[in-house]
N, C-alpha and C positions, 0 to 999 in steps of 0.2 A: 556476309550480312543478310538477313532474312529479307527477301522481296514483300512479305506480308506486311502492310504497313501497322496494323492491330498489333502483330506479334513484336515488331520492332518497337513498338511505343511503350509496351509491357517489358522488354527487355532494357530499354533505355530507362524505365522507372525504377528498376530493380537497385537499391542501394547496397545489399549484402548478397552476395551470391556464392554460397559452399557448396560443391560438388562433390562426391565421393570422398569427403575428408577422412583421414585416419591421421593418429597419433600414436607411435610406437615409443616405450621405453625401455631399455635395456637395464636388466635386473641381473647384478652379480651376486651370487652368493659370500663371496670373501673379496677383500680389497685387491689381494693379488692377482685373482682373474680381471680385474679390470687392466693391471699393469700388462700381463700376458696378451690379452687383446690387443691393446698397444702395441705390443712387439710383433705379433703374428698377422696383424689385420685382418684381412677377409680369408685368410686361408685357413682359420679354424674358429670355431665360436665356442666362447666360454662364459656367454650370458644367455638368458632366458628372456623372451620378448614379451612384455605385457602391452597390449593394446588399449589405450584408455577410451581410445574411440576409433570407431570403423566404420565408413559408409555411412557417412553423416550427409544429409542434403538439406540447406537450407536457404531458401530464397525469401527474403524481405523487402518489399515495396517502401518506396518514400512515405514517409507519414503512418507508417503501421507500428503497433505495439506488439512485441512479441514474448511470451512469458517460456521460460525455459525449466521444467520440473523433474525431478528425479530424486532417486533416495542418495544419501552421501555416498562418493566414490563412483557415483555413475558417469561422470565425464563431463558434468555441466560446467565447472569452472573451466576445464580443458579449453571446452570449445568456444567460451568467451575469449579465452586469453589468444586462440587463433584467430580470432575476428578482430580483437583489438591489436593483433600483430606482435605482442610480445612471446609468442611461440611460433614456429614455423611448423605447418603440416609435414607427415612423414609421407603421406601419398594424399592425392585430390588437390584441388584448389580452392583458395579463398580470396575473392575480391571484394572490395568495401570502397565505395564511391565517396566522398566527401571525407570533412573532418571528424575523427573518432575521439570521445571523450570516456574514459573507463575509470569506474571505482570497483577494482577488483580487491586486492590483497590490501587490508587497511593498513595507511602509512607508505604504500609502493609510491615512490617517486619523491619522498619525502626523506632529506638528511636531519637525522635525530639531533645533529650538533647547529644546526641552524634555527634561527629563531622562526617562528611563523609566520612572520612577513617575509623573511627570506626565502621562506619554502613556497610562498604564495608565488613570487618570481620564477623560482625554479620550475616549480610543478605546471605553471602556466606555460612556461617556454617549451617545456616538455610537450604539451598540447598543442603547441603551434603559436602562440602570444610573442609578439615582439615585448621588450622591455617598456617601450612607450605604451603599447596599448593595455599592459597590464597595469601601467601607471594610471592610466585614464580610468579604469575599472576598480583601484585596491580599495575605495571607498565603499564602493558597493558590494565587494566580497567579504570586506571586514564586518560589513554591517550585516549581511546576511549570515556570515559564522557565529557573531554574537558572543565571543569569547574574551572580549573586554583587555585589560592591559597583558593578559597572556600571550598576545599577538608579539609580544617583543621580548619572550621567553624562549630556550629551545624546546624543539619538539619535544625531547627526551623526558622534559617535565609535563607533558601533557596526558590527561587520561583518553582513555581508546574514544569516550565520547567527544573528547575536543579533537582529536586526531579527525575524527569522520567529520565533525562540522567544518573543518577548515578544508578538507578534501572534496567535500560535497559543495561546499561553497565556488571553490576554485572552478570545478567541474561546470557548475551550474553558469558561470560568466565567460567561458571561451568559446559562445557561439557554435556549437558542435553539431553537425548534422546527424550524429548518431551516438546516443547514450547508452552505456553498457554499466547495469548496475547488477552487483553479485552480494547479495545477503548484507551489505554494509549498514542497511537501516536499522539491522536489530540492535546495534551498540549504543543508539541515539537515545536520549530522553525523549519522553513522550511529545512534549510540545514541539522539538526541534523535527521529531518524526512527522508530526502532522505538517510543518512547512515545507518539509522535503516532498511528501505526497502531494502538496498544493502545487508545486512547481514541477512535479512530474507531469500532474493532469493538465497543466498549462502547456508543458512542453509537449504534449501528444498532438496537439493542434498545429505545432510546426514542424517536429522533427521525428526521428526513428528512434524507437526505446526497445532495448534488450533487457530483460528483467529476469532473474534468477531468485527465486524465494522459496522458502519450505512452507510459506502460508498460502495455502490452496485459496483462501476466500481473497487475498489479495490478487493474486493473478487473475482470478474471475472477473474481479471488479476492475482491474486497471488495463488487462492484456485484451487485445484483439482476437490473436491467435496463440497458441501454446504447443510446443515441442517435448514431448517427454522422450527422456533419454533412460535407457535401462542397460546396465553393463557395458556403458560405450556404444550400444546401437540404439538407433531410433525405434521407439515402440509405438508412439503415436504422434500423429499432428492433425491439427484442425482448429476448430474454435477453442477458445478456452474453455468454455463450460464442457463440451464434451470431452475433451482431453482431462481436465482435472477430474471429472466424474470417473473417467476410466481408470484414471492414476488412485483416486481412493478406493474404487472397486477391489483393484489389484491389490492395494495394501490390507484391506481388510479381508480380502479372500485368502491371502497369506498369512495373515495370523489367526485364521479359522480354517486353516487347512484346507481351502477351497468349498467349504461348506456355506454356499450363498444361494437364495433361489429369489426369484422375481416374483413379487406379490401385488396387486393392485387391490385397493379399497374401493367399494362403491358405496355411495349415499343411497339409503332408501328413499323412495317417493313419500313425500310428506314429514320428513325428519324436521324437529324443531331443535333450535339451539336454546336451551334454559340457561338464564344467568346463575351461575354459582360460582363457591371458591372452591380452589385445588383443594381435593379432599386430605391431602397430605401435608397440607400448611402448617396446622398447630404442629404435627409431630416435628416436622422438619424444623421450624422454628423454636423448637427446643431441644436441638441437637446440634451436633460440631457441622451441621451441613449448611445451617442457615446462612444465607447470603446477605452479609452485612455490606452496605453501601454508603460511604460518607459522602456528603455533598457540602461542597467548597463554596465560599461564598462569592457571587457575582462581584465583578470588577467593573464600575463605571469608567474607568480610565482604560479599559482594553481597546485595542486598535479596530476599526472597521472601515468600510468603504460604502460609498453610495452617493446618491445626490444630496443626502442629508436635509430634505425639506421634513423628514419625521425621524425621530432620533429613539433608540431603544435606550430607556431609562433606567429599569431594572428589570430581572429576571430571578424567579422564586421558585422552590420545588416545595409544594405544602400537602398538608393531608387533608383529608375531607372535611375536617374540621376547621381549616383554614391555618392552622399553625405552620410556621416554616419549620422546614426539616433540614437538621445538620447531619443526620442519619436516616437511612431508609433500608427496608428489608426487601429482597427481592419477591416479588409475589405480591406485594402490597397495593392498595390502589394510592395514587397519588394524583396532583394538581400540578402542572406547569402553568405558571403566572407569568406573564409578560406586560412589562407596562410601555407604552409608547407617548412620547410629547411630538405634537406636530409644530413646526416652526412655520411652515407655510401649508398651502391648502393640499388635501390630498384627497381626490376626488372617489378613487375606488382601492382603499387599502387592502392589502393582503398579506397577513402575518402568517409565519410558518417557523418550523423547525425542524432539525435533524438530529437524531443522536448517532455519533459517530463513533468508533473505536480509535483505539491509539495510532492506526495507521491511515486515518481519516476515512474509512470506508463508511457509508453509510448504512446504520442499521435498521433505523425505521425513522419514519417522520409524518409531518400531516401540517396542513395550512388551513385557513379560514376561506380559502376560495369557494367551495360549493356552499358553504354557510350564508355567503353574503352574494351569492350570484343574482339571485332576485332582486335581494334589497340591501345594496351597497350600504356601508356606513361610512360616508364622508367625513373627512376633518376639516374643521377651519384652523387658521393660524390661532395658536396658542390653545388648541383643544389637546385632550389627552384622552387615552385608550387603554382599556385593560381587556387582555384575552385570556382565557383559561383552556387548558387542555386537560381533561381528566383521562387517566389509563392506569393499566394495572403495569406497575414496573416490572419490566422483564429481569429475570435471573442473569448475571452478568459473571462471567469467570473475570479471576483477579486481574487487576490492570486499570488503568485510565480511560475514561470516557468523557465525552463532551456534547453539551447541547449546542449547535449552532442556530442562531436565531437571526430572522431576518424579517424586513417588512419593506413591501414593495407597494408600487402605484400602478394600476393598469388591470390587463386580463391575464389569462393563463398564458396566450403566446405571445402577447405584446405586453409588457410591463417593464418599469424601471425599478431599479434596486434604489430604496431611499437609505436604508443601515443595514448592513449585514456585519455581523461579530461571530468569528468563526468558534471561539470557544468561551461562549458568554457563560456557560455553567459547567464546571467539571464535577465528575462523579470518579469516586476510587473504590473500586469493588476491594474489599479487604478479604473475602473469603471465597473459595474456590467453589463455584458452582457445581452441581454434578450435572447439570443439563448438557446435552449434547449439542454440537454446533455453536455459532457467533454468539448467541443469545439464548436464553431460555423462557419459553411463554408458558405461564402457569396452565395445567392442565384443568379442564371442566371435569372431566370423568376418564378413569381407567378403570376398566373392567376386565376380569380375568375368569372364564369359566371353564372348568375342567370336564372334557366331554370322556365318557366310559364306553 
């Protein structure tokens, strides 16, 4: 044991300690070679070695969230299985302190002939809960999964999304010290994926999370650090932002045969921004590239949370003429209108919103804090308030998006949430945007000058 108290404290804080980990598989070209290997043992080799992982070091401290990225077949899932204990390393060592709950291969730990309820008890027992502990949590597990009467049907009748709902719900209620997630959220519907991402964000405050995803934006947003595995070897480790940027650069470089250059743009002194429309808008809106976005109605019965001294009564998306929109085109100017009713006095109301994607990542947002910093607009009991935010709708890739809306009372650092609605308004982008990135912003100017 180290005599250095700081070093000793750091070692005790490690919840995952993988050192020099390697996993080798034996590859046989013909079934008969497997039989011959069994007969001759170590005296002769009839197989080829395939190292899925080799020389991997990963140290994770309690409370950290670590993302693991890499191409398909790079060894990410193998590493997670070694940490979860479902595989044994060929070389090196893996030590995990605490209870581990893993969501790896969809449906692993479930018996297809058992009902969903029976599988809850089975899977929870595998994860370390007694039958009595599971029984005390069964209502919460079923409520989180929200699969209704199917809970008493055999798992073989479930869709992949229903299996994921049940598996994630069990994992979320076993009080694990370490959660391991391997691309499982990709099969869920948008609303349940949002719920899972909210749970994972809350879990980060009390536990350790290992997260594998091909979505680099999710890894950047959710994880503190990242490990990039390439061909079974560690390629880079560090902050999630740096590792993801290096990984994306490698992908683009490979696609473009390594033809990448670093360039920096500088803004000239005296440059001014002039308000104008995207010059391509008219052409794009008359082509198959138009980004049509459906706007679903606000549901006043949506769940929310807060002190409820003020409530959000309505959320609308309108055009500049004030007409409510059921469809909007990416790049057009819109107004987000929020109506609030005060049931008790609110001295310093702050109303704000976020636009989130299907994984719950915040794409952009704003609030009224700066606008009312010098002149607050207090509300008395019975008062109502209407707040509008005018902006250009970004171009959105195909999928579901959500406006999260909330009202608080207080200041920037010290405020109390009064009413917070996660999916106050749903946008459904029907057409694939040509924009690069999570969302596309209309360009004020694109100029090409040929130099001879």
